[in-house]
C-alpha positions as CSV (number, residue, x, y, z in Angstrom):
1,X,177.8,-27.2,133.8
2,X,175.5,-24.5,135.0
3,X,174.4,-21.0,133.3
4,X,176.0,-17.9,135.4
5,X,173.7,-16.3,137.4
6,X,171.8,-13.0,135.5
7,X,171.6,-10.8,138.1
8,X,175.7,-10.8,138.2
9,X,178.4,-9.4,135.7
10,X,177.4,-7.7,132.6
11,X,180.4,-8.9,130.8
12,X,178.8,-12.9,130.3
13,X,175.9,-12.0,127.7
14,X,172.7,-13.8,126.4
15,X,172.7,-13.5,123.2
16,X,169.6,-14.1,120.1
17,X,168.3,-16.8,123.1
18,X,171.5,-18.5,124.3
19,X,173.1,-18.1,127.1
20,X,176.5,-19.4,127.8
21,X,176.7,-21.8,129.9
22,X,179.9,-22.5,132.2
23,X,181.4,-25.0,133.2
24,X,183.0,-25.3,137.5
25,X,185.6,-23.3,138.8
26,X,185.1,-21.2,135.6
27,X,187.3,-17.9,135.5
28,X,185.9,-14.7,133.2
29,X,188.7,-11.1,133.2
30,X,185.5,-8.4,134.6
31,X,187.0,-6.9,131.6
32,X,186.4,-9.7,128.8
33,X,183.0,-10.2,127.2
34,X,182.1,-13.3,126.3
35,X,178.8,-14.1,124.8
36,X,175.6,-16.4,122.6
37,X,176.1,-20.0,122.3
38,X,179.0,-20.2,124.4
39,X,180.0,-23.8,127.1
40,X,182.8,-23.6,128.5
41,X,184.6,-26.4,130.5
42,X,185.0,-26.4,134.2
43,X,188.6,-24.8,134.7
44,X,189.0,-22.6,131.7
45,X,190.2,-19.2,132.1
46,X,189.4,-16.3,130.3
47,X,192.1,-12.9,130.3
48,X,191.6,-9.8,130.1
49,X,190.4,-8.0,127.2
50,X,189.3,-10.8,125.6
51,X,185.9,-11.1,122.9
52,X,184.2,-14.3,122.9
53,X,181.5,-13.7,120.6
54,X,179.0,-17.0,119.5
55,X,176.2,-14.7,117.9
56,X,175.1,-16.7,115.0
57,X,177.1,-20.7,115.9
58,X,178.0,-21.9,118.2
59,X,181.8,-21.8,120.4
60,X,182.7,-24.6,122.7
61,X,185.8,-24.7,124.4
62,X,187.0,-28.2,126.7
63,X,188.7,-28.6,130.2
64,X,191.3,-27.1,131.6
65,X,192.2,-24.5,128.6
66,X,193.4,-20.3,129.0
67,X,192.1,-17.6,126.3
68,X,194.9,-15.0,127.1
69,X,194.7,-11.5,127.1
70,X,193.2,-9.9,124.6
71,X,192.4,-13.1,122.3
72,X,189.7,-13.0,119.7
73,X,187.3,-15.9,119.4
74,X,184.4,-16.0,117.3
75,X,182.3,-18.1,114.3
76,X,182.0,-18.3,110.1
77,X,177.9,-17.3,110.1
78,X,175.8,-19.7,108.0
79,X,175.4,-18.4,104.6
80,X,175.5,-18.4,100.7
81,X,178.6,-17.6,101.0
82,X,179.0,-20.9,104.0
83,X,175.6,-22.5,103.8
84,X,176.4,-24.3,106.8
85,X,179.0,-21.7,108.4
86,X,182.1,-23.2,110.9
87,X,181.4,-23.1,114.7
88,X,184.9,-22.4,117.1
89,X,185.7,-25.9,118.8
90,X,188.9,-26.1,121.2
91,X,189.7,-29.1,122.6
92,X,190.9,-29.4,126.9
93,X,194.1,-28.5,128.2
94,X,194.8,-26.1,124.8
95,X,196.9,-22.8,125.9
96,X,195.8,-19.7,123.8
97,X,197.8,-16.9,123.3
98,X,198.0,-13.5,123.7
99,X,196.6,-11.9,121.2
100,X,195.1,-15.3,119.0
101,X,192.1,-14.8,116.3
102,X,190.7,-18.1,116.5
103,X,187.7,-17.5,114.0
104,X,185.8,-20.5,113.8
105,X,188.1,-22.9,113.4
106,X,188.9,-26.5,115.2
107,X,192.0,-27.4,117.8
108,X,192.0,-30.7,119.0
109,X,193.4,-31.3,122.4
110,X,197.0,-29.8,124.1
111,X,196.9,-27.2,121.7
112,X,200.0,-24.0,121.8
113,X,198.4,-21.2,120.2
114,X,202.0,-18.9,120.5
115,X,200.9,-15.5,120.5
116,X,200.1,-13.1,118.0
117,X,198.4,-16.5,115.6
118,X,195.1,-16.5,114.6
119,X,193.5,-19.6,112.9
120,X,191.2,-19.3,110.1
121,X,187.9,-20.1,108.8
122,X,187.7,-24.1,108.7
123,X,190.8,-24.7,109.7
124,X,191.5,-28.2,111.5
125,X,194.5,-28.3,114.0
126,X,194.9,-31.4,115.3
127,X,196.3,-33.2,119.0
128,X,199.4,-31.9,119.9
129,X,200.8,-29.3,117.8
130,X,202.4,-26.3,119.2
131,X,201.8,-22.9,116.2
132,X,204.6,-20.4,116.5
133,X,204.0,-16.6,117.6
134,X,202.7,-14.2,114.8
135,X,202.0,-17.3,112.7
136,X,199.4,-17.3,109.9
137,X,196.8,-20.9,109.9
138,X,194.8,-20.3,106.3
139,X,191.4,-21.1,105.7
140,X,190.7,-25.0,106.3
141,X,194.3,-26.3,106.3
142,X,194.7,-29.3,109.2
143,X,198.3,-28.9,110.8
144,X,199.2,-32.8,112.4
145,X,199.8,-34.3,115.4
146,X,203.0,-33.5,116.8
147,X,204.6,-30.9,114.8
148,X,205.7,-27.1,115.0
149,X,204.3,-24.8,112.5
150,X,205.4,-21.2,112.2
151,X,204.9,-18.8,109.2
152,X,202.9,-16.3,107.6
153,X,201.0,-19.1,105.7
154,X,201.7,-21.5,108.7
155,X,204.5,-24.1,107.6
156,X,205.3,-27.3,109.5
157,X,208.6,-26.5,110.7
158,X,209.8,-29.7,112.2
159,X,208.5,-32.6,114.5
160,X,207.8,-31.6,118.4
161,X,210.3,-33.1,121.0
162,X,209.0,-35.5,123.6
163,X,209.8,-31.9,126.6
164,X,207.8,-30.5,124.5
165,X,204.7,-32.5,124.8
166,X,205.1,-32.7,128.4
167,X,204.8,-29.2,127.7
168,X,201.6,-28.6,126.3
169,X,200.1,-30.3,129.1
170,X,201.8,-28.2,132.1
171,X,201.4,-25.3,130.2
172,X,197.4,-25.5,131.4
173,X,197.6,-27.1,134.2
174,X,199.8,-24.0,135.0
175,X,196.6,-21.3,134.2
176,X,194.7,-23.5,136.0
177,X,196.9,-22.9,139.4
178,X,197.2,-19.5,138.2
179,X,193.8,-18.9,137.9
180,X,192.7,-20.9,140.8
181,X,195.0,-17.8,143.3
182,X,193.1,-15.0,141.3
183,X,189.6,-16.4,141.6
184,X,191.1,-17.1,145.4
185,X,192.0,-14.2,146.2
186,X,189.4,-12.5,145.1
187,X,190.6,-10.6,141.8
188,X,187.5,-11.1,140.2
């Protein structure tokens, strides 16, 4: 991973001595803002109007993960009500749907966060989980591997099918292809 060239885009910002570290072939739309103690893995895509703010704790995003339009990623700072705080950790091959909010939580690999969902502080989403659109994952909750969760608060609906498990990897790979088209056509 390399630090970006800071004679370049002003939507990639240092904060308190931390400069985002970008993996190979990362795409950050010019309308998105990323800042602070942030590491994006290889082939990550950050789409229009996203805000990824690692200002008071760290954010780590694995390879081939896509953060779709209008999503907000933030952390929980360390303080008197949460001594250690909560970083935001996202695994590889994760699809974060439009307008999702991820706040100080941990997501495993091959996870789908549905459009408009919110995952709160200290929540843990294990590998191969689907979160239905508009769901609220409450603070500290654990979502178990291989399940579809939905609702507010999110509850287990059913086990995901083998075909849905395949879709989780397909979705991430499809966004890598789309990101590459954007990069090759110099849209960003």
